[in-house]
PASETI-939596 format. One record per atom (N, C-alpha, C): x, y, z. Coordinates in nm, 3 decimals. Atoms other than C-alpha are relative to their C-alpha. Layout:
% residues N
+---------+---------+---------+
:       u :       v :       w :
+---------+---------+---------+
:       X :       Y :       Z :
...
+---------+---------+---------+
% end
This chain:
% residues 114
+---------+---------+---------+
:       u :       v :       w :
+---------+---------+---------+
:   0.067 :   0.052 :  -0.090 :
:  20.123 :  -4.543 :  15.621 :
:   0.008 :   0.080 :   0.138 :
:   0.024 :  -0.075 :  -0.107 :
:  20.213 :  -4.308 :  15.896 :
:  -0.095 :   0.123 :  -0.019 :
:   0.094 :  -0.131 :  -0.001 :
:  20.033 :  -4.021 :  15.768 :
:  -0.146 :  -0.068 :   0.035 :
:   0.130 :   0.041 :  -0.034 :
:  19.706 :  -4.248 :  15.770 :
:  -0.018 :  -0.036 :   0.147 :
:  -0.015 :   0.022 :  -0.150 :
:  19.811 :  -4.362 :  16.126 :
:  -0.053 :   0.114 :   0.089 :
:   0.019 :  -0.133 :  -0.071 :
:  19.808 :  -4.013 :  16.243 :
:  -0.078 :   0.118 :  -0.042 :
:   0.122 :  -0.084 :   0.039 :
:  19.506 :  -3.886 :  16.070 :
:  -0.079 :   0.060 :   0.118 :
:   0.069 :  -0.074 :  -0.104 :
:  19.378 :  -3.613 :  16.279 :
:   0.068 :   0.055 :   0.144 :
:  -0.067 :  -0.043 :  -0.120 :
:  19.649 :  -3.587 :  16.526 :
:   0.122 :   0.087 :  -0.019 :
:  -0.102 :  -0.077 :   0.045 :
:  19.886 :  -3.363 :  16.348 :
:   0.013 :   0.153 :   0.053 :
:   0.010 :  -0.133 :  -0.044 :
:  19.798 :  -3.040 :  16.523 :
:   0.063 :  -0.018 :   0.151 :
:  -0.051 :   0.003 :  -0.125 :
:  20.046 :  -3.025 :  16.810 :
:  -0.026 :   0.114 :   0.082 :
:   0.027 :  -0.134 :  -0.105 :
:  20.003 :  -2.801 :  17.123 :
:   0.110 :   0.083 :  -0.010 :
:  -0.111 :  -0.104 :   0.007 :
:  20.198 :  -2.490 :  17.120 :
:   0.098 :  -0.030 :   0.110 :
:  -0.132 :   0.020 :  -0.081 :
:  20.552 :  -2.514 :  17.269 :
:   0.060 :   0.108 :   0.082 :
:  -0.103 :  -0.113 :  -0.057 :
:  20.766 :  -2.313 :  17.521 :
:   0.119 :  -0.052 :   0.025 :
:  -0.119 :   0.043 :  -0.038 :
:  21.117 :  -2.392 :  17.483 :
:   0.073 :   0.064 :   0.102 :
:  -0.045 :  -0.100 :  -0.120 :
:  21.261 :  -2.304 :  17.822 :
:   0.147 :  -0.030 :   0.051 :
:  -0.118 :   0.045 :  -0.056 :
:  21.584 :  -2.510 :  17.878 :
:   0.083 :  -0.048 :  -0.110 :
:  -0.105 :   0.048 :   0.104 :
:  21.916 :  -2.626 :  17.704 :
:   0.020 :  -0.150 :   0.057 :
:  -0.053 :   0.110 :  -0.035 :
:  22.002 :  -3.000 :  17.702 :
:   0.107 :  -0.055 :  -0.073 :
:  -0.110 :   0.057 :   0.078 :
:  22.275 :  -3.217 :  17.589 :
:   0.002 :  -0.172 :   0.018 :
:   0.024 :   0.160 :  -0.012 :
:  22.263 :  -3.607 :  17.514 :
:   0.172 :  -0.017 :  -0.017 :
:  -0.120 :   0.038 :   0.003 :
:  22.589 :  -3.792 :  17.503 :
:   0.052 :   0.016 :  -0.149 :
:  -0.041 :  -0.028 :   0.150 :
:  22.807 :  -3.726 :  17.181 :
:   0.003 :   0.138 :  -0.027 :
:   0.012 :  -0.127 :   0.020 :
:  22.770 :  -3.374 :  17.232 :
:  -0.107 :   0.078 :  -0.086 :
:   0.147 :  -0.042 :   0.061 :
:  22.420 :  -3.329 :  17.100 :
:  -0.039 :   0.106 :   0.081 :
:   0.063 :  -0.111 :  -0.052 :
:  22.284 :  -3.000 :  17.191 :
:  -0.155 :   0.038 :  -0.015 :
:   0.139 :  -0.008 :   0.033 :
:  21.915 :  -2.937 :  17.230 :
:  -0.081 :   0.111 :   0.081 :
:   0.069 :  -0.101 :  -0.076 :
:  21.644 :  -2.687 :  17.341 :
:  -0.118 :  -0.102 :   0.048 :
:   0.114 :   0.071 :  -0.034 :
:  21.356 :  -2.857 :  17.565 :
:  -0.102 :   0.066 :   0.039 :
:   0.114 :  -0.086 :  -0.032 :
:  21.017 :  -2.752 :  17.575 :
:  -0.057 :  -0.047 :   0.134 :
:   0.066 :   0.042 :  -0.126 :
:  20.826 :  -2.747 :  17.885 :
:  -0.076 :  -0.135 :  -0.019 :
:   0.049 :   0.126 :   0.033 :
:  20.681 :  -3.099 :  17.909 :
:  -0.140 :   0.000 :   0.074 :
:   0.152 :  -0.031 :  -0.052 :
:  20.310 :  -3.007 :  17.967 :
:  -0.068 :  -0.134 :   0.002 :
:   0.097 :   0.128 :   0.026 :
:  20.057 :  -3.281 :  18.021 :
:  -0.058 :  -0.014 :  -0.114 :
:   0.074 :   0.008 :   0.136 :
:  19.896 :  -3.178 :  17.685 :
:   0.101 :  -0.038 :  -0.090 :
:  -0.093 :   0.041 :   0.074 :
:  20.233 :  -3.234 :  17.520 :
:   0.038 :  -0.158 :   0.024 :
:   0.011 :   0.142 :  -0.060 :
:  20.293 :  -3.582 :  17.697 :
:  -0.115 :  -0.087 :  -0.046 :
:   0.104 :   0.053 :   0.026 :
:  19.944 :  -3.669 :  17.630 :
:  -0.020 :  -0.019 :  -0.159 :
:   0.017 :  -0.018 :   0.171 :
:  19.959 :  -3.587 :  17.254 :
:   0.095 :  -0.101 :  -0.034 :
:  -0.079 :   0.081 :   0.067 :
:  20.280 :  -3.773 :  17.215 :
:  -0.056 :  -0.153 :   0.042 :
:   0.048 :   0.158 :  -0.011 :
:  20.119 :  -4.101 :  17.378 :
:  -0.087 :  -0.028 :  -0.091 :
:   0.077 :   0.018 :   0.064 :
:  19.861 :  -4.061 :  17.161 :
:   0.037 :  -0.056 :  -0.156 :
:  -0.087 :   0.031 :   0.130 :
:  20.095 :  -4.054 :  16.845 :
:   0.057 :  -0.128 :   0.017 :
:  -0.060 :   0.113 :  -0.011 :
:  20.271 :  -4.344 :  16.973 :
:  -0.111 :  -0.109 :   0.007 :
:   0.117 :   0.115 :  -0.004 :
:  19.944 :  -4.549 :  17.043 :
:  -0.053 :  -0.029 :  -0.142 :
:   0.065 :   0.020 :   0.132 :
:  19.818 :  -4.496 :  16.686 :
:   0.110 :  -0.033 :  -0.073 :
:  -0.113 :   0.084 :   0.082 :
:  20.165 :  -4.596 :  16.538 :
:   0.028 :  -0.152 :   0.033 :
:   0.006 :   0.158 :  -0.048 :
:  20.168 :  -4.912 :  16.731 :
:  -0.117 :  -0.064 :  -0.056 :
:   0.101 :   0.068 :   0.041 :
:  19.823 :  -4.989 :  16.647 :
:   0.012 :  -0.033 :  -0.139 :
:  -0.022 :   0.037 :   0.169 :
:  19.913 :  -4.954 :  16.247 :
:   0.118 :  -0.080 :  -0.009 :
:  -0.113 :   0.100 :   0.012 :
:  20.199 :  -5.191 :  16.322 :
:   0.153 :   0.060 :  -0.026 :
:  -0.110 :  -0.071 :   0.018 :
:  20.465 :  -4.920 :  16.308 :
:   0.096 :   0.015 :   0.111 :
:  -0.062 :   0.017 :  -0.103 :
:  20.739 :  -4.977 :  16.537 :
:   0.103 :   0.140 :   0.034 :
:  -0.078 :  -0.118 :  -0.008 :
:  20.956 :  -4.720 :  16.694 :
:   0.129 :  -0.047 :   0.104 :
:  -0.105 :   0.027 :  -0.120 :
:  21.287 :  -4.712 :  16.907 :
:  -0.063 :   0.010 :   0.133 :
:   0.060 :  -0.025 :  -0.144 :
:  21.222 :  -4.751 :  17.280 :
:   0.029 :   0.145 :   0.062 :
:  -0.013 :  -0.161 :  -0.040 :
:  21.379 :  -4.389 :  17.309 :
:  -0.100 :   0.072 :  -0.022 :
:   0.109 :  -0.055 :   0.051 :
:  21.055 :  -4.287 :  17.151 :
:  -0.134 :  -0.028 :   0.068 :
:   0.128 :   0.033 :  -0.094 :
:  20.817 :  -4.456 :  17.395 :
:  -0.053 :   0.114 :   0.103 :
:   0.047 :  -0.067 :  -0.105 :
:  20.581 :  -4.290 :  17.637 :
:   0.086 :  -0.007 :   0.112 :
:  -0.070 :   0.027 :  -0.104 :
:  20.770 :  -4.239 :  17.953 :
:   0.148 :  -0.010 :  -0.008 :
:  -0.157 :   0.032 :   0.041 :
:  21.127 :  -4.284 :  17.796 :
:   0.022 :   0.134 :  -0.094 :
:  -0.020 :  -0.109 :   0.097 :
:  21.090 :  -3.998 :  17.527 :
:   0.051 :   0.123 :   0.070 :
:  -0.032 :  -0.107 :  -0.050 :
:  21.262 :  -3.689 :  17.595 :
:  -0.032 :   0.124 :  -0.101 :
:   0.054 :  -0.117 :   0.084 :
:  21.078 :  -3.389 :  17.424 :
:   0.119 :   0.099 :  -0.031 :
:  -0.117 :  -0.114 :   0.022 :
:  21.356 :  -3.170 :  17.246 :
:  -0.017 :   0.023 :  -0.152 :
:  -0.028 :  -0.047 :   0.122 :
:  21.454 :  -2.984 :  16.936 :
:   0.160 :  -0.004 :   0.004 :
:  -0.135 :  -0.010 :   0.005 :
:  21.805 :  -3.064 :  16.826 :
:   0.048 :   0.108 :  -0.065 :
:  -0.050 :  -0.131 :   0.063 :
:  22.017 :  -2.773 :  16.764 :
:   0.139 :  -0.051 :  -0.085 :
:  -0.131 :   0.017 :   0.069 :
:  22.365 :  -2.949 :  16.686 :
:   0.021 :  -0.172 :   0.021 :
:  -0.046 :   0.134 :  -0.038 :
:  22.486 :  -3.305 :  16.666 :
:   0.120 :  -0.020 :   0.067 :
:  -0.147 :   0.037 :  -0.059 :
:  22.842 :  -3.260 :  16.755 :
:   0.065 :   0.145 :   0.027 :
:  -0.049 :  -0.150 :  -0.050 :
:  22.919 :  -2.930 :  16.932 :
:   0.160 :  -0.018 :   0.056 :
:  -0.132 :   0.007 :  -0.056 :
:  23.297 :  -2.884 :  16.969 :
:   0.021 :   0.029 :   0.142 :
:  -0.027 :  -0.014 :  -0.142 :
:  23.407 :  -2.905 :  17.325 :
:   0.038 :   0.146 :   0.017 :
:  -0.037 :  -0.136 :  -0.024 :
:  23.570 :  -2.569 :  17.291 :
:  -0.105 :   0.101 :  -0.027 :
:   0.096 :  -0.080 :   0.006 :
:  23.265 :  -2.407 :  17.168 :
:  -0.132 :  -0.020 :   0.061 :
:   0.095 :   0.040 :  -0.097 :
:  23.029 :  -2.567 :  17.412 :
:  -0.057 :   0.133 :   0.084 :
:   0.060 :  -0.099 :  -0.079 :
:  23.000 :  -2.267 :  17.653 :
:  -0.025 :   0.108 :  -0.074 :
:   0.051 :  -0.089 :   0.096 :
:  22.956 :  -2.036 :  17.366 :
:  -0.127 :  -0.027 :  -0.049 :
:   0.132 :   0.050 :   0.073 :
:  22.672 :  -2.241 :  17.218 :
:  -0.110 :   0.012 :   0.148 :
:   0.112 :  -0.010 :  -0.126 :
:  22.500 :  -2.240 :  17.574 :
:  -0.019 :   0.151 :   0.026 :
:   0.038 :  -0.162 :   0.001 :
:  22.527 :  -1.868 :  17.612 :
:  -0.080 :   0.039 :  -0.090 :
:   0.099 :  -0.042 :   0.124 :
:  22.367 :  -1.814 :  17.275 :
:  -0.147 :  -0.055 :   0.016 :
:   0.136 :   0.079 :  -0.039 :
:  22.077 :  -2.045 :  17.379 :
:  -0.071 :   0.074 :   0.098 :
:   0.052 :  -0.042 :  -0.124 :
:  22.042 :  -1.891 :  17.706 :
:  -0.050 :   0.146 :  -0.049 :
:   0.022 :  -0.145 :   0.043 :
:  22.022 :  -1.533 :  17.533 :
:  -0.135 :   0.018 :  -0.070 :
:   0.157 :  -0.004 :   0.081 :
:  21.706 :  -1.619 :  17.347 :
:  -0.108 :  -0.074 :   0.049 :
:   0.072 :   0.064 :  -0.076 :
:  21.532 :  -1.838 :  17.584 :
:  -0.086 :   0.093 :   0.096 :
:   0.077 :   0.109 :   0.069 :
:  21.221 :  -1.885 :  17.627 :
:  -0.039 :   0.048 :  -0.127 :
:   0.062 :  -0.025 :   0.133 :
:  21.097 :  -1.940 :  17.280 :
:  -0.134 :  -0.051 :   0.000 :
:   0.145 :   0.045 :   0.035 :
:  20.729 :  -1.971 :  17.192 :
:   0.018 :  -0.057 :  -0.145 :
:  -0.023 :   0.085 :   0.128 :
:  20.688 :  -2.228 :  16.910 :
:  -0.136 :  -0.061 :  -0.015 :
:   0.129 :   0.068 :   0.050 :
:  20.404 :  -2.366 :  16.706 :
:   0.082 :  -0.097 :  -0.112 :
:  -0.062 :   0.076 :   0.102 :
:  20.501 :  -2.699 :  16.524 :
:  -0.108 :   0.002 :  -0.112 :
:   0.066 :   0.013 :   0.134 :
:  20.399 :  -2.728 :  16.165 :
:   0.027 :  -0.140 :  -0.062 :
:  -0.045 :   0.118 :   0.044 :
:  20.554 :  -3.059 :  16.116 :
:   0.075 :  -0.089 :   0.067 :
:  -0.073 :   0.074 :  -0.075 :
:  20.715 :  -3.370 :  16.247 :
:   0.082 :  -0.141 :  -0.092 :
:  -0.069 :   0.128 :   0.080 :
:  20.957 :  -3.654 :  16.129 :
:   0.100 :  -0.056 :   0.105 :
:  -0.098 :   0.054 :  -0.057 :
:  21.181 :  -3.897 :  16.254 :
:   0.110 :  -0.012 :  -0.068 :
:  -0.137 :  -0.010 :   0.058 :
:  21.546 :  -3.852 :  16.179 :
:   0.089 :  -0.101 :   0.040 :
:  -0.107 :   0.112 :  -0.039 :
:  21.817 :  -4.140 :  16.197 :
:   0.114 :   0.055 :  -0.080 :
:  -0.091 :  -0.064 :   0.055 :
:  22.112 :  -3.930 :  16.141 :
:   0.114 :  -0.081 :  -0.051 :
:  -0.105 :   0.111 :   0.024 :
:  22.347 :  -4.235 :  16.164 :
:  -0.010 :  -0.061 :  -0.134 :
:   0.027 :   0.071 :   0.124 :
:  22.196 :  -4.372 :  15.859 :
:  -0.055 :   0.101 :  -0.111 :
:   0.043 :  -0.108 :   0.084 :
:  22.090 :  -4.059 :  15.684 :
:  -0.154 :  -0.002 :  -0.049 :
:   0.155 :   0.005 :   0.046 :
:  21.703 :  -4.116 :  15.699 :
:  -0.082 :   0.110 :   0.052 :
:   0.075 :  -0.089 :  -0.041 :
:  21.450 :  -3.872 :  15.737 :
:  -0.159 :  -0.053 :  -0.062 :
:   0.113 :   0.044 :   0.034 :
:  21.095 :  -3.989 :  15.766 :
:  -0.110 :   0.106 :   0.031 :
:   0.092 :  -0.074 :  -0.022 :
:  20.821 :  -3.729 :  15.763 :
:  -0.127 :  -0.070 :   0.059 :
:   0.121 :   0.053 :  -0.053 :
:  20.516 :  -3.800 :  15.988 :
:  -0.119 :   0.032 :  -0.043 :
:   0.122 :  -0.047 :   0.068 :
:  20.281 :  -3.657 :  15.752 :
:   0.029 :   0.059 :  -0.127 :
+---------+---------+---------+
% end
């Protein structure tokens, strides 16, 4: 159903990962520049999913979603400075997305969006 809802919207805009972020629980991620094109595309995806009756967590709603690419779910505290330095050594990263999915690591679920 998700693939049908997203028909024609799977070509994401190019991304530039320009910074490092951390969520609670030692989750380390790279953040893309949140361009108007990226945020608009995300809003269009969300609107299509909602119209198809597909619900998402509030953390994925436009205005709440944090664009990111998770690198690690639990960086050991002692290794965090090394991980940050490694990331800084390669930024910025130009990227083109070729697919997207919703991953629920707590329950081991992975749902491709196409």
